[in-house]
N, C-alpha and C positions, 0 to 999 in steps of 0.2 A: 146508604153506602157512601163512604168518603170518596172524594174525587181522586182518581188515579193521577199521580204526578209524573209517571213515566211518559216521556216524550219520545216517540219513535222506539228504537230497540235498546239503546244503552244510555240514554240521557234523562236526567231528572230535572224538572223545573223547580227551583228553590223559591217558592212563592213569598216567603217571609223576608227574603233578602237579608240574611245575616250580615251585619256590618263588621268590617275589619277595623277595629277602633285603635289599635296600636300594633306596631311591629318592633322587633329588635334583632339586629344582626351583629354577630361577632365573628371575626375572621383571624387567620394566622398572618404572619409577616409577609409571606409570598403573595397572598391575596390582597393584602394591604398595600402592596407595591404595584398592583395592577391598574388597569384603566378605570375601574369603578371605585377606587379607594375613597373618594369623597362621599359615597353613599352609605358606607358602613358605619354603624354606631360605635363599634369598638374594634380596634386593631391591636392584636397582641404583639408584644415585643419578643416573646418566647413561645414557640409552639408547644412546649411542655407545660406552659401556664403554671409553673411552680410545682408540678407533680413529678413523680418518679417513673411514670410510664405514659406512653402516648394514649393508651386506652383510658386511663384515669383522666388525662387532660381533656379528651373528647367529652367525657361526661360533665366536666366542669364547664365546657363551652355551652352545652345544652342547658345546664342549670342556670348559667348566667343569662342566656337569651330568654328563657322562660321568666325568671324573676324580674328581669329588667323590663320586659314587655308588660308585665303586670303593673309595675311602678309607673310606666309611661301612660297606662290606661287609667291611672289614679284608682286602682283597685288593690285589694289585698288577696293573698292566696286563698283565703276562706271564701272569697267571692266567686272563685272559679269552680264550676260544677264538674268539668272533666278536662283532662289533659290527653290529647291524642298525639302520640309521638312514636318514633322508631328510628333505627339507624342500621348500619351495615354489619356491625360486629355480632359474633355468635350470641344467640338468644337476646338480641338487642340490649346488650348490657349498658351501653352509654345512656340509653333512655331509662332503663329500669333503675339504675343506680342514682341517676338524677332525681327520678320520681320518689325514690326512697327518702329523700330529704325535703320533699316539697309538701307532703301532706295534702295532695290533691288527688281525687279519684282518677285512676290512670288506666287508659286503654292502649296497650302496646300494639304497634303495627309493624309489618314488614312488607315493604314494596321495593326493596333495594333503593336505587336512586329516584324512584317515583314517589317516595314516601311523603314529600311535601304536599303534593296534590292529593295523595291518598288521604293524608290526615285532614286536609281541607275539605275533601269530599265527605268524609265521615263526620267531621265537626258540623258541616253545613246541614247534612241530613238530620243529625241529632237536634240541631237548633230548629230546623223547619218542622220537625215532628212535635215541637213543644216540650222537649224533654230537658232543656237546659236554658239558662239565662246568659251565662258567660262560659265560653270554652276556649281552649288554646290548641292550636295546631302547630307542631314543631318537629324538627329533625336536626340531625348533625352528621358530620363525617370528619375524618382526620386522615391526611395523606399517609402519615407514617404507620398508623394502626391498620388502615386498609391495605397498604402495600404488603405488609408482612402476613396478613391473613389470606389475601387473594392471589398474590403474585410471588415476590421473592423477598427474603430478608434484605433490609436496607444495606447491610454490610456486604452483601453479595456484589453490589455495584454493577448490575447488569446493564447492557446497552438497551435503550428504549427505542422501539421502532417508530416511524412517523405516524402510525395509526394510534399510538398509545395516548392515553389521557391522564391528566394529573388530578388525583382525587383532592377536592377542595377541603382545606382545614377550616371548618366554620360551622356555625349553627344559626338558624333563623327561627323565629317564633312569631306567631300572629294571634292576637286576642280577638275573638269574635263576640259581639254583643247583639242585642236585638234592636237597638235604636241609635240614632245619631247621624250626623251628616258626614259619613265616611264612605270609602269604597265598599261595595257590597257584592255578594255572590248571587248570580241569577240562574246558572245552569252548572251541573256537573255531569261529565260523561265518563262512565266507568269502562276501562279498557279490557280487552281480551289478551290472553297470553299468546304471543306470536313467536314462532321459532323457525328460522330459515336455515338452520344447520351450521351457523357460525360457531366454531370451537375455540377461536383465538381470544384469550382473555386480554390481549393487548389490542383488540379491535372492537371495543364495546360499542362504538358508534354504529358500525354495520349491524351488530347484533340487535340493537335497540330500535333502529330506524323503522323497520316494518311495523312495530307496535305503535310508534308515533304516527305513522301514516294511517294505520287502521283507526286509531282513536280520533284523529283530526277529521278524517273522511266521515266517520260515523257522526261526529258532532255536527258537521255541516248538513248531513242528510237528515238527522233527527230534528234539528232546529230550523232548517231552511235558510240558515245564514251562509255567507260566503266569506272568503278572506277579507274582502273589502269592507265587511261590516265591523272589522276590528282595527283599532289604531295600531295594535301590536299583537303579534302571535309569537310566543316564546316557548320553545321546547327547553327541556331542563338540562340535559346532560349528554347531548349527542356529539358535541365538539364539531370541528370543521368538517370532517369526513361524513359523519352522520347527518349533519345539517344539509350537506349537498345531496346525499342520497334521498333524504326526505323531500326536499324541494323537487327533485327530478321525478320521483314517483307520484307525488301529488299533482304535478303538472300533467302526467299521463292520465290522471283521473279528471282533468279539466279544471284544477284549482291552481291559480297563479299565486305563488307564495314568495315572489321575488322583491316586493316593495316594502313589506311590513313584517317580515319574519326574521327573528334572531334566535340564536341558541345561547342559553346562559353560559354553557361551557366554553363557547367561543368568545364571549364578551368579557369574562371575568379576568382573563390573562392576556398579556401581550405575548402571543405564542412565540414569536421570533426572538424578542428580547429576553423573555423569561425562560425560554427553552422548554415549553410545555407541550411540544409536539402538536397534537390535534386539538388541545384545549383542556378544559376542566371537566370533572365528573364528580360523582359522589352525592349523597343525600343533601349535603350542605350547599351544593352548587346552586340549584334552583332556589333553595331556601333563602340564601343570603341575597341573591340577585332579586328575587321577588320581594323580600322584606325590605331591601334597600332601594336599589335603582328603580324597580317598577312601581312599588308602593309610593315612594316619595314623589315620583313624577306624576302619579295619578292625583296625589293631593295637591300638586301644583297646577293641575289641569292640562298637562301635556298629553296624557293618555286618558281617554274617557271609557274605552272598552278594550279589555285585554283578555286574551285566551292564554292561560298558563297550562302547559302540558309537560309535566315532569315524566321522565322516562327511566325505567329501571332494568338492569340485567340480572335475571333471577338465577345466578349461578352460586355455587358454594365450592369449597375445597373438596368436599365429598363427591359432588357431581363431576367436577373437573377430573379428579383422579379416576373416576369410572368411565371416562371418555365421553361423557355426555356433551351435547351442544348447549348453547346459552340461550334460554328463552328470554323474551323481552316483554315488558308491560308498560303501558302509559295511561295516565288518567288526566282528564282535562277539566279545568275550572274556569268559568267565565266570570270575570270581575269587572264591575262597571262603576262609574262615578259621574254624576252630572248628566245622565242620559235621559232624565225625565222620570226615573223611578226612585228618587231619593227618599221620598216620604213613605213611611210604613203604611 
C-alpha cells in the first residue's frame, strides 16, 4: 500500500517538491502606480487592454500571463500538461476563453479570491502523483468586471465605505516543473468553508478572516510548525481590516503573527494616496503579489520559507439577492527555497 501523504487533518506533504520555474504578472495602471510596481512584469497603460469590454480585457490578462510565463520557462505550450486556472466571473469565463486559444488541457477552478492557492494546491498534487511533467497555476481578476457583477455598475458612482476593498486588475501565472534550482512547494493545506454570518459585500475582509484563521491554525497543527518557522506569511485578499482580525484571532490561539505577516491586499496599494479604503482583493491580488514580490524576493534569497494563504468570499449575485451570508474559504501553500531540500 502506498504511503499516505495526508499530514494531520487537512495538510498534504508534497514529497516531490514541484519547482516553480517561472512566473509572470500583469497588472492594470492603478496597481502599477502602487508600492509594488517594480515587481510586476507588465503594467498596462489601459485597463481595457485594447478590448471593447472589461470582461474581454480580463481574459487577455490571463492569456498574457500564461503565455509569457511559458516563454520565461523556455518551454512551449505543447510542453505543458495541464493548466489549472479560474477567476471571479460567471462560469469562470476569463479562464475558459483564454484556455480556448491556448491548446493546453484545462482544469477550471472556482475558489473566488482563493483561486491562486487553490490552483497551486491542485497543480502540486497532480505533480506529486506523477501525473504531469509541467503544469501551470494561474488566475485573474479585473476591478471593473467584478464591480458590476458583484456590487454596483460603475456609472452608479456609489460611495465606498472604509471596509470596502478594491478588486485588483491583474493576472499571475506560475509554471511548475519537476527539477531545477527554484522555489519549491512542500505542503498544501486545504481549507474548510467558514461562515460567521457576514452579509455586507463591502466588508469582505471580515467575511474571509475566519477561513484564513482556520486554515493557518490547521496548517500549524498538522505540520508542527509555528509562525516563527516562516520568513513570511502572506494572506491573499483580506485587506487592512481582515488582516487585523486574523492577527487578533490567531493571537488568541497562541500564535503571534505580528512580526512576519502581511496581507497582499494591504501591500499592493497605498490605501491613503490611492483611495483604496481597506486595500486590494480579487483573484489577481495574491496572484500578482506572489508571482512578483514574493517569488522574486525568494529567488534573491530574502525569503527562504513562505506560507501563502489566498482567501476567497464564496458569494454570488444569486446568493446575495436571496439574503444569504458570505461563506469564506482559504487554502495554504508552503513554498521554500534554499532550506536544505533543493535537490530532488
